C-alpha positions as CSV (number, residue, x, y, z in Angstrom):
1,M,35.5,37.6,148.2
2,Q,36.5,40.5,150.5
3,L,33.7,43.1,151.0
4,E,36.2,46.0,151.3
5,T,37.6,45.2,147.8
6,L,34.2,45.1,146.0
7,K,33.0,48.1,144.1
8,E,29.7,49.7,145.1
9,L,26.9,48.8,142.6
10,P,25.0,51.9,141.5
11,R,21.4,52.5,142.3
12,P,18.6,51.7,141.8
13,Y,18.7,48.4,143.6
14,E,16.4,45.7,142.3
15,I,16.7,43.0,145.0
16,Y,15.2,39.7,144.0
17,E,13.1,38.1,146.7
18,F,13.3,34.3,146.4
19,V,10.1,32.4,147.3
20,P,10.9,29.1,149.0
21,C,10.2,26.0,146.9
22,H,9.6,28.0,143.7
23,P,12.6,28.0,141.3
24,A,13.5,31.2,139.5
25,D,15.1,31.3,136.1
26,F,17.4,34.1,134.9
27,K,18.6,34.5,131.3
28,I,21.8,36.4,132.0
29,V,23.4,38.7,129.4
30,R,26.1,39.9,131.8
31,Y,26.8,40.2,135.6
32,E,28.6,42.4,138.1
33,I,29.9,41.4,141.5
34,G,30.0,44.2,144.0
35,K,28.4,45.5,147.2
36,I,25.3,47.4,148.1
37,T,24.2,49.3,151.2
38,I,20.8,48.3,152.5
39,T,18.5,49.5,155.3
40,P,17.6,46.4,157.4
41,K,14.1,46.4,158.8
42,W,14.3,43.7,161.6
43,P,14.1,44.8,165.2
44,G,17.6,45.8,166.6
45,A,19.1,46.0,163.1
46,P,21.8,48.6,162.3
47,T,20.7,51.7,160.4
48,T,22.5,50.6,157.3
49,K,24.5,47.5,156.4
50,T,26.8,46.9,153.4
51,I,26.6,43.5,151.9
52,P,28.0,41.6,148.9
53,A,25.7,41.3,145.9
54,I,25.6,40.0,142.4
55,R,23.8,42.0,139.8
56,L,22.4,39.8,137.0
57,H,21.7,41.8,133.9
58,V,18.9,39.8,132.2
59,D,17.4,39.6,128.8
60,P,14.8,42.3,128.6
61,A,12.3,39.8,127.2
62,T,12.4,38.0,130.6
63,K,12.2,41.2,132.6
64,P,10.5,43.9,130.5
65,T,10.4,46.5,133.3
66,F,13.3,48.8,134.0
67,P,15.9,48.2,135.2
68,H,16.7,45.0,133.3
69,Y,18.7,43.4,136.1
70,W,18.2,41.7,139.5
71,D,20.4,42.2,142.5
72,I,21.1,38.9,144.3
73,T,21.9,39.4,148.0
74,P,21.7,36.2,150.2
75,T,25.3,35.7,151.3
76,R,25.4,31.9,150.8
77,L,23.9,32.3,147.3
78,V,26.3,35.2,146.4
79,H,29.3,33.1,147.1
80,Q,27.9,30.0,145.3
81,L,26.8,32.1,142.3
82,A,30.1,34.0,142.1
83,A,32.0,30.8,141.7
84,M,29.7,29.5,139.0
85,L,29.7,32.7,137.0
86,T,33.4,33.3,137.1
87,A,34.0,29.7,136.0
88,Q,31.2,28.9,133.5
89,F,29.5,32.1,132.3
90,E,28.4,32.5,128.7
91,P,26.1,35.5,127.7
92,G,22.6,34.3,127.1
93,K,22.8,31.2,129.3
94,T,19.9,30.6,131.8
95,I,20.5,29.8,135.4
96,R,17.9,28.3,137.7
97,I,18.0,29.1,141.4
98,H,15.9,27.2,144.0
99,R,15.5,28.3,147.6
100,D,14.6,25.5,150.1
101,I,13.2,27.3,153.2
102,P,12.3,30.8,154.4
103,G,14.6,32.7,156.7
104,P,18.3,33.3,157.1
105,K,19.2,29.6,157.2
106,A,18.0,29.0,153.7
107,H,20.1,27.0,151.2
108,F,20.0,27.4,147.5
109,S,20.5,25.0,144.6
110,V,21.9,26.5,141.4
111,M,22.1,25.0,138.0
112,W,22.6,26.0,134.4
113,I,19.7,25.0,132.2
């Protein structure tokens, strides 16, 4: 996945914040792989940064507020999820994502349920 070849995902961004040790389920109706430009907040961060992202369009019953999608941005997870979605996606399937620890060294387990 080359960042420069990805399309920019349109705003608004709806970045999902994973809580360590609390699995998150997403009933996906479709997805988009692209990039978004964020404004990092950590000390010494660049003004803006463009990163890969996956937009998971979910069943409105599972996310009743607009927009009915989540933007997934952790780089490790984006690569793992992209491989799973391009190989095994069926509209309406639910995926469970579990984050192990806080911070940038987090790992994720992903499974279809």
